[in-house]
C-alpha positions in Angstrom: 93.8 92.5 -134.3 95.6 93.5 -130.7 97.2 97.3 -131.0 100.2 98.3 -129.3 101.4 101.7 -128.1 104.2 102.7 -129.8 104.3 106.9 -129.7 104.1 108.7 -126.4 101.8 111.6 -126.3 104.9 114.6 -126.7 105.5 112.8 -130.0 101.8 113.4 -131.5 101.3 116.6 -129.6 104.1 118.0 -131.5 103.4 116.4 -134.5 100.4 118.3 -134.5 101.4 121.8 -133.5 104.2 121.4 -135.9 101.9 121.1 -138.9 99.4 123.7 -138.0 102.3 126.5 -137.4 103.9 125.6 -140.7 100.7 125.0 -142.3 99.5 129.0 -140.3 103.0 130.7 -141.2 102.9 129.4 -144.7 99.2 130.6 -145.2 100.0 133.6 -144.1 103.0 133.9 -146.1 101.9 133.0 -149.2 98.1 135.2 -148.7 99.0 138.3 -147.2 101.8 140.9 -148.6 104.6 141.5 -146.2 103.2 145.4 -145.5 100.3 143.6 -143.8 99.2 144.5 -140.4 98.8 140.8 -140.2 101.9 139.8 -141.8 103.2 140.1 -138.5 102.0 136.9 -137.1 104.0 135.0 -139.9 106.7 135.7 -138.1 105.4 134.9 -134.6 104.1 131.3 -135.8 107.5 130.4 -137.4 109.2 131.5 -133.9 107.1 129.5 -132.1 107.3 126.7 -134.5 111.1 126.5 -133.8 110.5 127.0 -130.3 108.4 123.6 -130.6 111.3 121.9 -132.6 113.9 122.8 -130.3 111.6 120.6 -127.5 110.9 118.1 -130.0 114.8 117.7 -130.5 115.7 117.6 -126.6 112.8 114.8 -126.4 114.6 113.1 -129.6 117.6 112.3 -127.1 116.1 111.4 -123.7 112.1 110.3 -124.9 110.6 107.1 -124.9 111.7 104.3 -127.4 110.6 105.7 -130.6 110.2 109.1 -130.1 114.2 108.9 -130.2 116.7 109.6 -133.0 118.7 107.0 -132.6 115.7 104.8 -133.5 114.8 106.6 -136.7 115.5 104.2 -139.6 117.8 106.3 -141.7 120.1 103.8 -143.8 119.5 104.5 -147.5 119.0 100.8 -148.4 115.8 100.2 -145.8 114.1 103.2 -147.7 115.0 101.6 -150.9 113.3 98.9 -149.6 110.5 100.5 -148.1 109.6 102.5 -151.8 110.2 99.1 -153.9 107.8 97.4 -150.8 105.1 99.7 -151.6 105.6 99.1 -155.6 105.1 95.2 -155.3 103.0 95.5 -152.6 105.2 93.8 -150.5 104.8 94.9 -146.6 107.6 95.2 -144.5 106.8 96.2 -140.5 108.2 98.9 -138.7 107.0 99.8 -135.3 108.3 103.1 -135.0 108.8 105.3 -137.8 109.6 104.0 -141.2 112.5 104.8 -143.7 110.4 107.3 -145.4 108.8 109.1 -142.1 112.0 109.3 -140.6 113.8 111.1 -143.6 111.1 113.5 -144.1 110.9 114.1 -139.9 114.0 114.7 -139.9 114.4 116.9 -142.7 110.7 118.8 -141.5 112.2 119.8 -138.2 115.8 120.7 -139.8 113.7 123.1 -142.5 111.6 124.6 -139.2 115.1 125.3 -137.6 116.3 126.9 -140.5 113.1 129.2 -141.3 113.3 130.2 -137.4 116.9 131.5 -137.2 116.6 133.2 -140.8 113.5 134.8 -139.9 115.1 136.2 -136.2 118.8 137.2 -138.3 116.1 139.2 -140.7 114.2 140.8 -138.0 117.1 141.4 -136.3 118.6 143.4 -139.3 120.8 141.2 -141.0 121.4 140.9 -144.8 117.9 141.5 -145.5 118.0 140.4 -149.2 120.0 137.3 -149.1 118.0 135.6 -146.0 115.2 136.3 -147.8 116.0 133.6 -150.9 117.4 131.2 -148.2 114.0 131.7 -146.2 112.1 131.4 -149.3 113.8 128.1 -150.2 113.4 126.3 -147.0 109.8 127.1 -147.0 109.4 125.7 -150.2 111.6 122.5 -149.4 109.6 122.3 -146.4 105.8 122.5 -148.1 107.5 119.8 -151.0 108.6 117.3 -148.3 105.1 117.7 -146.1 103.3 117.3 -149.3 105.4 113.8 -149.9 104.8 113.0 -146.5 101.0 113.1 -146.8 101.2 111.5 -150.0 103.2 108.6 -148.8 100.5 108.1 -145.7 98.0 108.0 -148.5 99.9 105.6 -151.0 100.6 103.4 -147.9 96.9 103.4 -146.9 95.8 102.5 -150.2 98.6 99.6 -150.6 98.1 98.0 -147.8 94.9 99.1 -146.3 96.3 100.3 -143.4 95.3 103.4 -141.6 98.9 104.1 -140.7 98.1 107.8 -140.3 95.9 107.5 -137.2 99.2 106.2 -135.2 99.9 109.8 -134.8 96.2 110.3 -133.3 96.0 107.4 -131.3 99.9 106.3 -130.5 98.9 102.8 -131.5 99.6 100.3 -134.2 98.9 96.6 -135.1 101.1 93.6 -135.2 103.7 95.5 -132.9 106.0 92.9 -130.9 105.6 93.4 -127.3 109.6 94.5 -126.5 109.0 97.0 -129.3 105.7 98.1 -127.7 106.2 101.5 -125.0 104.5 100.6 -121.9 103.5 104.8 -120.7 102.0 107.5 -123.1 103.7 109.9 -120.9 100.6 112.1 -121.1 101.6 114.5 -118.1 105.1 115.6 -120.0 103.3 116.2 -123.2 100.5 118.2 -121.3 103.8 120.3 -120.3 105.1 120.6 -123.7 102.1 121.9 -125.3 101.8 124.1 -122.3 104.8 125.3 -123.3 104.5 125.9 -126.4 101.3 128.3 -125.8 103.0 129.8 -123.1 106.0 131.0 -125.9 103.2 131.8 -127.8 101.7 133.8 -125.4 104.9 136.0 -124.7 105.5 136.8 -128.0 101.5 138.1 -128.3 101.9 139.6 -125.1 105.2 141.2 -126.1 104.0 142.6 -129.8 103.2 146.5 -130.3 101.2 145.8 -133.3 101.6 150.4 -133.4 105.6 150.0 -133.8 105.4 146.2 -135.4 108.2 145.6 -132.7 108.7 142.6 -130.7 110.8 141.8 -127.3 111.5 138.2 -126.7 112.2 137.7 -123.6 113.7 141.6 -123.4 115.6 141.3 -127.1 114.2 143.5 -129.2 113.2 142.3 -132.6 111.4 144.6 -135.8 108.5 142.0 -137.6 108.0 144.6 -140.2 108.1 148.3 -141.2 105.6 151.0 -139.3 103.6 153.5 -141.5 105.8 156.2 -139.5 108.8 154.5 -141.0 107.2 153.8 -144.7 106.2 158.1 -145.2 109.6 159.0 -143.7 111.0 156.6 -146.2 109.0 158.6 -149.2 110.1 161.7 -147.8 113.6 160.9 -148.1 
């Protein structure tokens, strides 16, 4: 069967960067104590994730057909029809994001921005106790939606014998009408997108003081953890 290009390179690049950054930040948070010397990298991964989401939001308004939010399938009735189709093995084809992946993508982007915002506020001296609770709820919600998304892809693959997950690697899908396909993968813009994300992460690493755990983001200082000096001072008090 002929495959048509539906997902441009910026969209696919974001998908894998987004997954990698979240899993990295989530794993560090769950496996390391907050006083670990490596815990600050959890925060930097989260900040980079939020930066990537910001670029994706912009692309969601000016990108190619199936990258745009206006083409996400968000009506509840379509979501119910999609789930009923899986149960009954009645396949309904969607050229771009299906209803489940549309909702999952938007929710995870929302959680990603929320995590970056609450993390930044905590590091900037906000109400740490309240912000930590919100941050944890957002992180766990993100993880649940991500797991549901992966399980949904697996279920779709088993039900309909279609490797739908490969569309985020190749950008192509089968049985897509010509008018629904995109003509160019926008590879150059994808490379720019990836370069901007890497440049931002390098900026964070270069401006992070491992001794004081102080980070300057474009000149704005935030504290990513307690220093040994601060900890000893607190014990003396």
